[in-house]
C-alpha positions, -999 to 999 in steps of 0.1 A, spaced: -545 -657 193 -513 -667 211 -477 -684 192 -469 -706 224 -446 -683 245 -443 -652 254 -416 -623 263 -418 -606 298 -442 -579 305 -425 -545 301 -442 -520 327 -419 -494 325 -393 -476 297 -426 -451 284 -421 -419 304 -385 -431 296 -394 -431 257 -421 -401 262 -393 -383 273 -365 -393 250 -391 -378 225 -397 -349 240 -357 -338 240 -345 -358 205 -373 -330 193 -361 -300 209 -327 -303 193 -340 -288 156 -337 -256 184 -307 -263 197 -287 -287 170 -299 -296 136 -279 -322 123 -282 -341 152 -323 -337 151 -322 -346 110 -305 -377 115 -320 -387 157 -347 -376 148 -359 -409 122 -338 -432 144 -356 -427 175 -388 -431 151 -375 -458 135 -365 -474 167 -396 -466 182 -418 -488 154 -401 -514 152 -407 -523 195 -440 -517 182 -444 -535 158 -422 -569 170 -449 -572 205 -473 -582 180 -476 -618 172 -477 -614 214 -507 -593 219 -531 -611 238 -556 -591 235 -567 -587 199 -605 -594 206 -612 -568 230 -597 -544 199 -619 -559 176 -646 -547 196 -635 -517 201 -629 -513 165 -667 -500 154 -666 -470 186 -635 -457 172 -641 -452 140 -669 -436 152 -657 -416 175 -631 -405 148 -660 -394 123 -677 -375 148 -647 -358 160 -637 -343 118 -671 -333 116 -671 -312 145 -631 -304 135 -651 -292 100 -675 -271 125 -648 -255 141 -630 -245 111 -666 -229 97 -671 -208 128 -638 -201 133 -640 -182 96 -673 -167 108 -659 -151 135 -626 -136 117 -645 -122 87 -684 -111 99 -666 -74 113 -638 -71 89 -605 -71 81 -611 -27 97 -621 -37 132 -595 -66 145 -565 -40 130 -576 -7 152 -596 -32 180 -566 -32 207 -564 -64 227 -585 -65 261 -563 -68 291 -547 -99 302 -532 -97 346 -517 -128 337 -502 -113 300 -486 -85 333 -473 -114 356 -452 -126 330 -436 -94 325 -431 -89 355 -414 -120 373 -390 -117 337 -378 -90 359 -375 -110 388 -367 -146 380 -329 -153 374 -321 -148 334 -318 -191 329 -352 -197 346 -368 -165 324 -347 -183 295 -367 -219 300 -400 -204 303 -393 -190 273 -383 -218 254 -402 -232 233 -393 -269 241 -434 -287 237 -463 -278 215 -495 -296 199 -478 -324 177 -460 -333 211 -489 -336 229 -506 -360 196 -474 -382 193 -466 -384 235 -507 -397 236 -506 -425 205 -467 -435 221 -497 -435 255 -513 -462 232 -492 -481 216 -479 -492 247 -511 -517 249 -484 -540 233 -460 -543 261 -490 -544 296 -481 -517 304 -516 -491 296 -555 -518 297 -567 -524 270 -580 -518 243 -554 -495 223 -582 -480 202 -612 -482 231 -586 -456 249 -579 -440 208 -622 -441 212 -622 -419 242 -595 -393 235 -611 -387 197 -651 -382 211 -637 -361 241 -619 -343 217 -651 -336 197 -669 -333 225 -647 -303 232 -639 -287 201 -677 -287 198 -677 -265 233 -655 -242 218 -664 -233 188 -703 -222 211 -685 -206 232 -658 -183 207 -690 -181 182 -715 -163 209 -694 -133 221 -663 -121 195 -635 -110 210 -607 -94 197 -573 -107 189 -539 -103 215 -528 -103 178 -544 -75 165 -517 -77 131 -526 -114 128 -564 -113 103 -545 -91 80 -518 -111 72 -538 -138 71 -572 -134 57 -586 -119 26 -622 -103 39 -632 -77 28 -622 -44 58 -661 -33 60 -683 -55 84 -708 -73 67 -747 -67 65 -752 -85 92 -732 -66 115 -738 -34 101 -771 -37 112 -773 -55 150 -739 -38 164 -719 -13 142 -743 16 156 -744 4 183 -706 -9 192 -693 33 212 -719 51 212 -736 51 251 -764 65 246 -774 44 211 -756 20 235 -786 28 265 -812 36 231 -819 1 216 -817 -7 258 -845 7 265 -865 2 223 -844 -33 223 -850 -33 184 -817 -23 158 -831 11 150 -801 25 137 -786 27 99 -748 26 98 -748 31 63 -765 67 70 -743 73 101 -717 75 82 -729 95 54 -731 118 81 -698 114 96 -688 130 59 -708 154 69 -692 158 100 -659 160 84 -661 180 57 -673 207 75 -644 208 106 -621 196 76 -632 230 45 -599 251 45 -569 222 50 -536 238 27 -561 258 7 -578 223 -3 -615 229 -20 -638 215 -4 -646 186 -32 -617 177 -29 -619 168 15 -647 155 3 -633 129 -24 -608 122 4 -628 111 24 -652 89 4 -622 77 -10 -610 68 23 -640 59 39 -663 56 16 -684 20 0 -654 4 -5 -646 6 29 -678 1 45 -701 -18 17 -729 8 15 -736 19 -13 -750 61 -25 -783 59 -13 -775 45 18 -788 3 10 -762 -30 20 -736 -38 -2 -739 -75 -10 -703 -95 -10 -691 -115 -32 -710 -146 -41 -697 -178 -60 -713 -205 -72 -715 -231 -45 -747 -254 -54 -758 -263 -28 -732 -251 -3 -738 -215 -16 -753 -207 21 -718 -213 28 -721 -175 18 -724 -152 40 -711 -171 69 -673 -180 47 -673 -145 34 -659 -146 5 -636 -129 -21 -624 -132 -62 -587 -139 -53 -594 -168 -27 -608 -193 -58 -638 -205 -60 -637 -239 -33 -659 -233 -2 -635 -261 13 -609 -242 3 -611 -215 27 -623 -239 58 -579 -251 60 -570 -224 59 -586 -213 85 -563 -222 106 -562 -213 140 -584 -178 142 -568 -144 148 -596 -136 169 -594 -144 204 -610 -181 212 -620 -191 242 -614 -213 254 -577 -224 232 -575 -253 213 -537 -266 222 -543 -265 255 -569 -290 252 -554 -312 234 -527 -308 263 -550 -318 287 -561 -344 275 -532 -361 264 -520 -355 305 -556 -374 317 -553 -401 292 -514 -404 304 -520 -399 342 -557 -424 343 -538 -456 317 -501 -454 338 -496 -429 362 -460 -426 377 -437 -396 375 -444 -395 338 -472 -383 337 -460 -351 363 -434 -347 340 -465 -350 311 -483 -318 337 -451 -296 339 -456 -293 295 -483 -284 299 -479 -258 327 -457 -252 301 -475 -243 269 -499 -225 287 -473 -201 302 -461 -201 270 -494 -195 250 -502 -162 275 -466 -157 271 -468 -154 234 -505 -138 234 -520 -167 208 -541 -168 239 -553 -142 274 -552 -160 304 -585 -173 311 -582 -186 279 -558 -218 286 -578 -219 318 -608 -228 306 -594 -249 286 -579 -275 316 -608 -273 342 -629 -287 310 -601 -308 293 -608 -322 330 -638 -325 337 -645 -341 301 -619 -363 300 -645 -375 340 -673 -377 313 -662 -400 291 -650 -431 314 -671 -450 301 -659 -453 264 -628 -467 283 -612 -488 305 -640 -517 295 -636 -533 325 -673 -551 328 -680 -566 305 -642 -592 314 -656 -593 349 -688 -604 338 -668 -632 320 -649 -645 345 -673 -646 370 -690 -664 353 -659 -689 351 -660 -693 383 -694 -702 391 -687 -728 367 -655 -745 387 -672 -727 425 -672 -765 437 -648 -773 428 -628 -741 439 -640 -745 470 -640 -783 481 -601 -773 475 -594 -748 497 -613 -771 526 -586 -795 513 -557 -764 517 -548 -778 479 -530 -746 470 -519 -753 437 -548 -770 426 -563 -738 429 -539 -721 415 -543 -743 384 -579 -734 382 -578 -700 394 -554 -698 354 -578 -726 340 -604 -695 343 -580 -672 332 -570 -695 297 -606 -703 288 -612 -665 290 -589 -657 267 -600 -687 247 -630 -676 250 -626 -641 228 -606 -658 204 -620 -688 198 -634 -693 161 -613 -656 153 -579 -665 150 -576 -658 111 -596 -633 104 -579 -617 141 -545 -622 129 -556 -598 95 -576 -576 116 -541 -568 137 -521 -564 102 -546 -536 100 -549 -525 131 -509 -522 129 -507 -503 97 -537 -481 98 -520 -462 133 -484 -462 122 -499 -444 88 -521 -418 116 -482 -412 138 -470 -400 102 -499 -382 87 -500 -365 129 -464 -362 130 -470 -349 93 -497 -327 97 -488 -312 129 -453 -310 128 -458 -270 130 -479 -265 157 
């Protein structure tokens, strides 16, 4: 689709736009008043510049071919997000709130290193490391800017192909992440998180009561289950024995009788806390009527106060309150940096990687993740991006078309070369390029025009929604 003339090709400025966006958004911490003025102005200017380039974009046919993979990747990514949200809720709910508050965080040498650097580095540098310069929504917006730069020929078309690769890689990464953190449940670096954000029962699920709790801390029990390789213990019976020993050890406490001690212990640690009945059986959790989705009750462990919708529980999952190996925030950051490095390169890609490193140390410093979560996310993101190169860039199809055109004019091209007629050679090569573009757009100009308008509208809508939904990080 061509309009008779083309503006000059823009091959720079994307890095400047990225730096300007991060700097203006950081003003929310320094000067909220200026941030409220400059941020809408910056986004309006960038949107108007992008829209002004739409009539001169020459690769709408490539974008049209990439539309189906783009939509398929988006649907696949949403399905993986749903699976991840289910896994996040499960690993938080299955052990109960008491486990989260009572289990200490794991020792993290990366946290020790950052604390020691705080004592040795200049105070101004430490403040820069602590500053909330970059967050999840920034990396998403930086990728949006990268994808839109195809309108300026700064990035190889199609932009939808680049978006499809980004979302497909993100989906694979999220799926592998969910499989990883649901396999072994790790305690959070913030023990208070679960009680503040979730309303799951305080006692463990009956799966954990049977297969985990009796063997969680006693060395002899662990040795015995290794030898027998069968779940032989009963959490409820064991807890009753603990109550008995507690009563015996506290017969006399400021003159109170034995039955008072039993009532106190039962009230504090009994049925309401462990989920056990008087005869040692497991109490069932609250079971709402979710119809065909009733199988999710054991995974989500809803409570009456949380409502009757299973989907609302998944929306509340957020980032979870266990240690979710590996970091989802860092996965987004690394995929953005990889896309930027491959598609655009230059010094701006080094700037993006600096932002990735800053984000990683903040995740560790603020104890959102352990150091291992960030390290694993970095190399997993790099490897996954390298493995999905078959989606974008789509070089082979364009190359085959050009080769076919060159074969048709091969005789004329050889003759012009023999005659040393360089002007004729240039004209023939230009004809190959023009015919390739015309063959892409032939018979589809009206549909491509409608497609281009719909694509730009949808893309701007996605940008607005992504910015709104992730603005809090």
